[in-house]
TORPA-78754 format. One record per residue (C-alpha): residue in three letters; residue number from 0; y, x negated, z negated. Coordinates in Angstrom, 1 decimal. Example, Ala and Ser with C-alpha at 12.3 -4.5 7.8 and 13.67 -1.06 7.14 Angstrom:
BEGIN
ATOM   aa    i      py      px      pz
ATOM  ALA    0    -4.5   -12.3    -7.8
ATOM  SER    1    -1.1   -13.7    -7.1
***
This chain:
BEGIN
ATOM   aa    i      py      px      pz
ATOM  UNK    0    81.0  -230.0  -139.6
ATOM  UNK    1    82.8  -227.4  -137.5
ATOM  UNK    2    82.1  -227.3  -133.8
ATOM  UNK    3    84.8  -225.0  -132.5
ATOM  UNK    4    85.0  -224.2  -128.8
ATOM  UNK    5    88.0  -222.8  -127.1
ATOM  UNK    6    87.7  -219.3  -125.6
ATOM  UNK    7    87.1  -220.6  -122.1
ATOM  UNK    8    85.0  -223.6  -123.1
ATOM  UNK    9    81.5  -223.9  -121.6
ATOM  UNK   10    78.5  -226.1  -122.6
ATOM  UNK   11    76.1  -226.0  -119.7
ATOM  UNK   12    72.8  -227.7  -119.4
ATOM  UNK   13    72.3  -230.1  -116.5
ATOM  UNK   14    69.3  -229.0  -114.2
ATOM  UNK   15    66.3  -231.0  -115.5
ATOM  UNK   16    62.5  -231.1  -115.6
ATOM  UNK   17    62.2  -231.2  -119.4
ATOM  UNK   18    59.6  -229.1  -121.1
ATOM  UNK   19    62.0  -228.5  -124.0
ATOM  UNK   20    65.5  -229.3  -125.2
ATOM  UNK   21    68.4  -227.9  -127.2
ATOM  UNK   22    71.9  -227.6  -125.7
ATOM  UNK   23    73.2  -227.6  -129.2
ATOM  UNK   24    70.9  -229.2  -131.8
ATOM  UNK   25    71.2  -228.6  -135.5
ATOM  UNK   26    68.5  -230.7  -137.2
ATOM  UNK   27    67.9  -231.5  -140.9
ATOM  UNK   28    71.6  -231.0  -141.9
ATOM  UNK   29    73.7  -228.6  -144.0
ATOM  UNK   30    77.0  -226.8  -143.9
ATOM  UNK   31    77.7  -226.5  -140.2
ATOM  UNK   32    79.7  -223.9  -138.2
ATOM  UNK   33    79.4  -223.4  -134.5
ATOM  UNK   34    82.1  -221.1  -133.2
ATOM  UNK   35    83.4  -219.8  -129.9
ATOM  UNK   36    82.8  -220.6  -126.2
ATOM  UNK   37    79.8  -220.1  -124.0
ATOM  UNK   38    76.5  -221.9  -123.9
ATOM  UNK   39    74.7  -221.7  -120.5
ATOM  UNK   40    71.1  -222.8  -119.7
ATOM  UNK   41    69.7  -224.0  -116.4
ATOM  UNK   42    66.8  -221.5  -115.9
ATOM  UNK   43    67.7  -220.8  -112.2
ATOM  UNK   44    67.8  -224.5  -111.4
ATOM  UNK   45    65.0  -225.8  -113.7
ATOM  UNK   46    62.5  -228.2  -112.2
ATOM  UNK   47    59.1  -227.8  -113.8
ATOM  UNK   48    57.8  -230.7  -115.8
ATOM  UNK   49    54.2  -230.1  -114.5
ATOM  UNK   50    52.1  -227.6  -112.7
ATOM  UNK   51    50.4  -226.5  -116.0
ATOM  UNK   52    53.4  -226.3  -118.3
ATOM  UNK   53    55.3  -223.1  -118.9
ATOM  UNK   54    58.5  -225.1  -119.9
ATOM  UNK   55    59.6  -222.3  -122.2
ATOM  UNK   56    61.3  -224.5  -124.8
ATOM  UNK   57    64.8  -225.0  -123.3
ATOM  UNK   58    67.0  -223.5  -126.1
ATOM  UNK   59    70.7  -222.7  -126.2
ATOM  UNK   60    71.0  -223.4  -129.9
ATOM  UNK   61    68.1  -224.9  -131.9
ATOM  UNK   62    68.3  -224.9  -135.7
ATOM  UNK   63    65.6  -226.9  -137.5
ATOM  UNK   64    65.1  -227.5  -141.2
ATOM  UNK   65    68.8  -226.9  -141.9
ATOM  UNK   66    70.8  -224.9  -144.5
ATOM  UNK   67    74.1  -223.0  -144.6
ATOM  UNK   68    74.5  -222.7  -140.8
ATOM  UNK   69    76.9  -220.2  -139.3
ATOM  UNK   70    77.0  -219.3  -135.6
ATOM  UNK   71    79.9  -217.1  -134.7
ATOM  UNK   72    81.6  -215.6  -131.6
ATOM  UNK   73    79.4  -217.5  -129.2
ATOM  UNK   74    77.8  -216.3  -125.9
ATOM  UNK   75    74.4  -217.8  -125.0
ATOM  UNK   76    72.8  -217.0  -121.7
ATOM  UNK   77    70.5  -218.2  -118.9
ATOM  UNK   78    68.4  -220.5  -121.0
ATOM  UNK   79    65.0  -221.6  -119.8
ATOM  UNK   80    63.6  -220.8  -123.3
ATOM  UNK   81    65.3  -219.0  -126.1
ATOM  UNK   82    69.0  -218.3  -126.5
ATOM  UNK   83    68.7  -219.2  -130.2
ATOM  UNK   84    65.8  -220.7  -132.2
ATOM  UNK   85    65.6  -220.9  -136.0
ATOM  UNK   86    62.7  -222.9  -137.4
ATOM  UNK   87    61.3  -226.3  -138.3
ATOM  UNK   88    60.2  -229.5  -136.7
ATOM  UNK   89    57.0  -229.5  -138.9
ATOM  UNK   90    56.2  -226.1  -140.4
ATOM  UNK   91    53.4  -227.5  -142.5
ATOM  UNK   92    55.6  -230.0  -144.3
ATOM  UNK   93    56.7  -229.5  -147.8
ATOM  UNK   94    60.0  -227.6  -147.9
ATOM  UNK   95    59.9  -226.9  -144.2
ATOM  UNK   96    62.2  -224.3  -142.6
ATOM  UNK   97    65.8  -223.3  -142.3
ATOM  UNK   98    67.7  -221.3  -144.9
ATOM  UNK   99    70.9  -219.4  -145.3
ATOM  UNK  100    71.5  -218.8  -141.6
ATOM  UNK  101    74.3  -216.5  -140.5
ATOM  UNK  102    74.9  -215.2  -136.9
ATOM  UNK  103    77.9  -213.0  -136.3
ATOM  UNK  104    79.3  -211.6  -133.0
ATOM  UNK  105    76.8  -213.7  -131.0
ATOM  UNK  106    76.0  -212.4  -127.5
ATOM  UNK  107    72.7  -213.4  -125.9
ATOM  UNK  108    71.6  -212.5  -122.4
ATOM  UNK  109    69.1  -213.3  -119.7
ATOM  UNK  110    67.3  -215.9  -121.6
ATOM  UNK  111    63.8  -216.6  -120.2
ATOM  UNK  112    61.6  -216.3  -123.3
ATOM  UNK  113    63.3  -214.6  -126.2
ATOM  UNK  114    67.0  -214.0  -126.8
ATOM  UNK  115    66.4  -215.2  -130.4
ATOM  UNK  116    63.3  -216.5  -132.2
ATOM  UNK  117    63.1  -216.7  -136.0
ATOM  UNK  118    60.0  -218.9  -136.6
ATOM  UNK  119    60.3  -220.6  -140.0
ATOM  UNK  120    63.2  -219.4  -142.1
ATOM  UNK  121    64.5  -217.5  -145.1
ATOM  UNK  122    67.7  -215.7  -145.9
ATOM  UNK  123    68.9  -215.0  -142.4
ATOM  UNK  124    71.7  -212.5  -141.6
ATOM  UNK  125    72.4  -211.4  -138.1
ATOM  UNK  126    75.5  -209.2  -137.9
ATOM  UNK  127    77.2  -207.5  -135.0
ATOM  UNK  128    75.3  -209.4  -132.3
ATOM  UNK  129    73.8  -208.3  -128.9
ATOM  UNK  130    70.5  -209.2  -127.4
ATOM  UNK  131    70.2  -208.2  -123.7
ATOM  UNK  132    67.7  -208.8  -120.9
ATOM  UNK  133    65.3  -211.4  -122.2
ATOM  UNK  134    62.9  -211.8  -119.3
ATOM  UNK  135    60.8  -214.3  -117.4
ATOM  UNK  136    57.9  -215.4  -119.7
ATOM  UNK  137    56.3  -213.8  -122.8
ATOM  UNK  138    57.2  -212.6  -125.4
ATOM  UNK  139    60.5  -211.5  -123.8
ATOM  UNK  140    61.9  -210.0  -127.1
ATOM  UNK  141    65.4  -209.4  -128.1
ATOM  UNK  142    64.5  -211.0  -131.4
ATOM  UNK  143    61.0  -212.3  -132.1
ATOM  UNK  144    60.2  -212.8  -135.8
ATOM  UNK  145    57.1  -214.8  -135.7
ATOM  UNK  146    55.9  -217.6  -137.9
ATOM  UNK  147    53.2  -220.0  -136.6
ATOM  UNK  148    51.5  -220.2  -139.9
ATOM  UNK  149    50.6  -217.3  -142.3
ATOM  UNK  150    51.2  -219.7  -145.2
ATOM  UNK  151    54.9  -220.0  -144.2
ATOM  UNK  152    56.1  -216.4  -144.2
ATOM  UNK  153    59.6  -215.5  -142.9
ATOM  UNK  154    61.5  -213.9  -145.8
ATOM  UNK  155    64.7  -211.9  -146.2
ATOM  UNK  156    66.1  -211.2  -142.8
ATOM  UNK  157    68.9  -208.6  -142.3
ATOM  UNK  158    69.8  -207.3  -138.9
ATOM  UNK  159    73.0  -205.2  -139.1
ATOM  UNK  160    75.1  -203.6  -136.5
ATOM  UNK  161    73.3  -205.2  -133.6
ATOM  UNK  162    72.6  -203.9  -130.1
ATOM  UNK  163    69.4  -204.5  -128.1
ATOM  UNK  164    68.9  -203.5  -124.4
ATOM  UNK  165    66.9  -204.4  -121.3
ATOM  UNK  166    64.6  -206.9  -122.9
ATOM  UNK  167    61.3  -207.3  -121.0
ATOM  UNK  168    58.9  -206.3  -123.7
ATOM  UNK  169    60.2  -205.2  -127.1
ATOM  UNK  170    63.7  -205.0  -128.5
ATOM  UNK  171    62.5  -206.4  -131.8
ATOM  UNK  172    59.1  -207.6  -132.9
ATOM  UNK  173    57.5  -208.9  -136.2
ATOM  UNK  174    54.3  -210.7  -135.1
ATOM  UNK  175    53.1  -212.5  -138.1
ATOM  UNK  176    53.6  -212.7  -141.9
ATOM  UNK  177    57.2  -211.7  -142.8
ATOM  UNK  178    58.7  -210.1  -145.9
ATOM  UNK  179    61.8  -208.1  -146.7
ATOM  UNK  180    63.2  -207.4  -143.2
ATOM  UNK  181    66.0  -204.9  -143.0
ATOM  UNK  182    67.3  -203.3  -139.7
ATOM  UNK  183    70.5  -201.4  -140.5
ATOM  UNK  184    73.0  -199.5  -138.3
ATOM  UNK  185    71.7  -200.9  -135.1
ATOM  UNK  186    70.7  -199.6  -131.6
ATOM  UNK  187    67.3  -200.7  -130.2
ATOM  UNK  188    67.2  -199.6  -126.6
ATOM  UNK  189    63.5  -200.5  -126.4
ATOM  UNK  190    60.5  -200.7  -128.6
ATOM  UNK  191    60.0  -202.0  -132.2
ATOM  UNK  192    56.7  -203.5  -133.4
ATOM  UNK  193    55.5  -204.6  -136.8
ATOM  UNK  194    52.2  -205.9  -135.5
ATOM  UNK  195    50.5  -208.0  -138.1
ATOM  UNK  196    51.9  -208.8  -141.5
ATOM  UNK  197    55.4  -207.6  -142.0
ATOM  UNK  198    55.9  -206.4  -145.5
ATOM  UNK  199    58.8  -204.3  -146.9
ATOM  UNK  200    60.2  -203.5  -143.5
ATOM  UNK  201    63.1  -201.0  -143.8
ATOM  UNK  202    64.9  -199.1  -141.1
ATOM  UNK  203    68.1  -197.2  -141.7
ATOM  UNK  204    71.0  -195.9  -139.7
ATOM  UNK  205    69.3  -197.1  -136.5
ATOM  UNK  206    68.5  -195.5  -133.2
ATOM  UNK  207    65.3  -196.6  -131.3
ATOM  UNK  208    64.6  -195.4  -127.8
ATOM  UNK  209    61.2  -196.9  -127.3
ATOM  UNK  210    57.8  -196.9  -129.0
ATOM  UNK  211    57.4  -197.9  -132.6
ATOM  UNK  212    54.1  -199.0  -134.0
ATOM  UNK  213    52.7  -201.0  -136.9
ATOM  UNK  214    49.7  -202.4  -138.7
ATOM  UNK  215    51.8  -202.6  -141.9
ATOM  UNK  216    54.1  -200.1  -143.5
ATOM  UNK  217    57.5  -199.3  -142.1
ATOM  UNK  218    60.0  -197.5  -144.4
ATOM  UNK  219    62.1  -195.0  -142.5
ATOM  UNK  220    65.4  -194.5  -144.3
ATOM  UNK  221    68.3  -192.1  -143.6
ATOM  UNK  222    69.8  -191.5  -140.2
ATOM  UNK  223    67.0  -193.1  -138.2
ATOM  UNK  224    66.9  -191.5  -134.7
ATOM  UNK  225    64.0  -191.9  -132.3
ATOM  UNK  226    65.0  -191.3  -128.7
ATOM  UNK  227    67.3  -188.6  -129.6
ATOM  UNK  228    71.1  -188.4  -129.6
ATOM  UNK  229    73.1  -189.3  -132.7
ATOM  UNK  230    74.1  -185.7  -133.1
ATOM  UNK  231    70.6  -184.2  -133.2
ATOM  UNK  232    67.6  -184.6  -135.5
ATOM  UNK  233    64.0  -184.5  -134.4
ATOM  UNK  234    62.4  -181.2  -135.0
ATOM  UNK  235    59.3  -181.1  -137.3
ATOM  UNK  236    56.7  -178.9  -135.6
ATOM  UNK  237    53.5  -179.7  -137.5
ATOM  UNK  238    52.6  -181.2  -140.9
ATOM  UNK  239    49.4  -182.1  -142.7
ATOM  UNK  240    49.3  -183.4  -146.3
ATOM  UNK  241    46.0  -184.3  -148.0
ATOM  UNK  242    45.3  -182.0  -151.0
ATOM  UNK  243    47.6  -179.3  -149.8
ATOM  UNK  244    46.0  -178.5  -146.5
ATOM  UNK  245    42.4  -178.4  -145.4
ATOM  UNK  246    40.8  -181.4  -143.7
ATOM  UNK  247    40.8  -179.6  -140.4
ATOM  UNK  248    44.1  -177.8  -139.9
ATOM  UNK  249    44.9  -175.3  -137.1
ATOM  UNK  250    48.6  -175.6  -136.3
ATOM  UNK  251    50.6  -173.7  -133.7
ATOM  UNK  252    50.5  -175.6  -130.4
ATOM  UNK  253    47.6  -177.9  -131.1
ATOM  UNK  254    44.7  -178.7  -133.5
ATOM  UNK  255    44.5  -181.6  -135.9
ATOM  UNK  256    40.8  -181.9  -136.5
ATOM  UNK  257    38.7  -184.1  -138.8
ATOM  UNK  258    38.5  -187.7  -137.9
ATOM  UNK  259    34.8  -187.5  -136.9
ATOM  UNK  260    35.7  -185.6  -133.8
ATOM  UNK  261    39.3  -185.6  -133.8
ATOM  UNK  262    42.0  -185.5  -131.3
ATOM  UNK  263    45.3  -183.8  -130.8
ATOM  UNK  264    45.8  -181.7  -127.7
ATOM  UNK  265    47.8  -178.9  -126.1
ATOM  UNK  266    51.2  -180.5  -126.5
ATOM  UNK  267    53.8  -179.2  -124.2
ATOM  UNK  268    54.1  -180.9  -120.8
ATOM  UNK  269    57.4  -182.6  -120.1
ATOM  UNK  270    58.5  -182.9  -123.8
ATOM  UNK  271    58.7  -186.0  -126.0
ATOM  UNK  272    57.1  -186.3  -129.5
ATOM  UNK  273    57.2  -188.5  -132.5
ATOM  UNK  274    54.0  -188.9  -134.6
ATOM  UNK  275    54.1  -190.2  -138.2
ATOM  UNK  276    50.9  -190.8  -140.0
ATOM  UNK  277    49.8  -192.3  -143.3
ATOM  UNK  278    46.2  -193.4  -143.6
ATOM  UNK  279    43.7  -195.3  -145.7
ATOM  UNK  280    41.4  -197.4  -143.8
ATOM  UNK  281    39.1  -200.3  -143.2
ATOM  UNK  282    38.4  -201.7  -139.7
ATOM  UNK  283    40.4  -201.9  -136.5
ATOM  UNK  284    41.5  -198.4  -135.7
ATOM  UNK  285    44.0  -197.2  -133.1
ATOM  UNK  286    46.0  -194.1  -132.4
ATOM  UNK  287    45.1  -193.6  -128.7
ATOM  UNK  288    46.9  -191.7  -126.0
ATOM  UNK  289    45.7  -191.0  -122.5
ATOM  UNK  290    49.2  -191.6  -121.2
ATOM  UNK  291    50.7  -194.4  -123.3
ATOM  UNK  292    47.7  -196.5  -124.5
ATOM  UNK  293    46.7  -197.6  -128.0
ATOM  UNK  294    48.8  -198.2  -131.1
ATOM  UNK  295    47.3  -200.0  -134.1
ATOM  UNK  296    46.8  -197.9  -137.2
ATOM  UNK  297    45.4  -200.2  -139.9
ATOM  UNK  298    45.7  -203.9  -140.3
ATOM  UNK  299    43.3  -206.6  -139.1
ATOM  UNK  300    42.3  -207.2  -142.7
ATOM  UNK  301    39.4  -205.3  -144.2
ATOM  UNK  302    41.3  -204.1  -147.2
ATOM  UNK  303    41.5  -200.3  -147.8
ATOM  UNK  304    45.1  -199.3  -148.3
ATOM  UNK  305    47.8  -197.0  -147.1
ATOM  UNK  306    49.9  -197.5  -144.0
ATOM  UNK  307    52.7  -195.6  -142.2
ATOM  UNK  308    53.4  -195.9  -138.5
ATOM  UNK  309    55.3  -194.0  -135.9
ATOM  UNK  310    54.8  -193.5  -132.2
ATOM  UNK  311    57.2  -191.9  -129.7
ATOM  UNK  312    55.5  -190.8  -126.5
ATOM  UNK  313    56.2  -188.8  -123.4
ATOM  UNK  314    53.8  -186.0  -122.6
ATOM  UNK  315    53.8  -186.8  -118.9
ATOM  UNK  316    50.7  -185.0  -117.7
ATOM  UNK  317    49.3  -181.6  -118.5
ATOM  UNK  318    46.1  -183.2  -119.8
ATOM  UNK  319    47.6  -185.8  -122.2
ATOM  UNK  320    45.7  -186.0  -125.5
ATOM  UNK  321    46.0  -188.2  -128.6
ATOM  UNK  322    43.3  -189.2  -131.0
ATOM  UNK  323    42.3  -191.8  -133.6
ATOM  UNK  324    39.9  -194.2  -132.0
ATOM  UNK  325    38.0  -197.5  -132.4
ATOM  UNK  326    35.9  -199.3  -129.9
ATOM  UNK  327    33.0  -200.3  -132.2
ATOM  UNK  328    32.3  -199.2  -135.7
ATOM  UNK  329    31.0  -201.7  -138.2
ATOM  UNK  330    29.3  -201.0  -141.5
ATOM  UNK  331    31.8  -199.8  -144.1
ATOM  UNK  332    34.5  -198.9  -141.6
ATOM  UNK  333    36.4  -195.7  -142.4
ATOM  UNK  334    39.7  -193.9  -141.7
ATOM  UNK  335    41.2  -191.2  -143.9
ATOM  UNK  336    44.3  -189.3  -142.9
ATOM  UNK  337    46.5  -188.6  -145.9
ATOM  UNK  338    49.6  -187.4  -144.2
ATOM  UNK  339    50.4  -186.5  -140.6
ATOM  UNK  340    53.6  -185.1  -139.0
ATOM  UNK  341    54.5  -184.3  -135.5
ATOM  UNK  342    58.2  -184.1  -134.4
ATOM  UNK  343    59.6  -182.8  -131.2
ATOM  UNK  344    62.3  -185.3  -130.1
ATOM  UNK  345    65.5  -183.3  -129.5
ATOM  UNK  346    67.7  -184.7  -126.7
***
């Protein structure tokens, strides 16, 4: 089926008190194209279903357990839930989830929960889309990649040539088990998080203006810019590599000391830095800043392995310090730094 809307056509939700709905519903079907027009929610006129409900499930386009679905040249805005939702009606069922989903030139804006949620899906391509100003109720992400069940990982998602801006929390977040996620040639005006379970996450040709942090590896490819302009590369000002340098390394401008006592201090007030680190660890460690809070370093699991994460932070007080930190140490917990680099963000 092809649902083709004329350039000025609008599908608009009637004000209601429903906890959840889909303005356009794609459910257990294959080979569908939705193209053109504008889909508008009723968030400003919504009547709550009850005093205890968040009513965050009013979707612009809901895709459930469907295959070969294309959404192209559509604007989705002002929904009480998500602009677009890709998932399943019953994620625990055999064969659950949507597959071969393609979004191109879709504009999402001012949706109350997320601009787009990918919850139970494989083989998703999002190309040339924009995700702006998700706000109102958490998570408030441009795109939220988040399965409800670890046994149903999201797999093979490509986000290419997309723009993110003004979203209430993060531009893009991976919150549970996901595999093979590529972010290519995009602009993330906001943060990016790979919080708990994303594997084989690759960034390339992408600009990120907010914090980046992870409990799983992130592969940083070519032409990835952190808070800098496209014409300038961040300046490496300090580097530590295990086996080449001593455990405690004096470096011009600050000291990277052993983990037993360690903190990084004496960074220049008013400048911006990017930290990259690779560690082996067991336990729940954080990279802590006195000005920007905590950023996870190793995963929630107790497996010793290697992880890479990055953090971009403003040095906004003369006393700002950074250190590896954990609230409580259990028997067998440890953290070993194998590589550590500090970049000054050139603007």
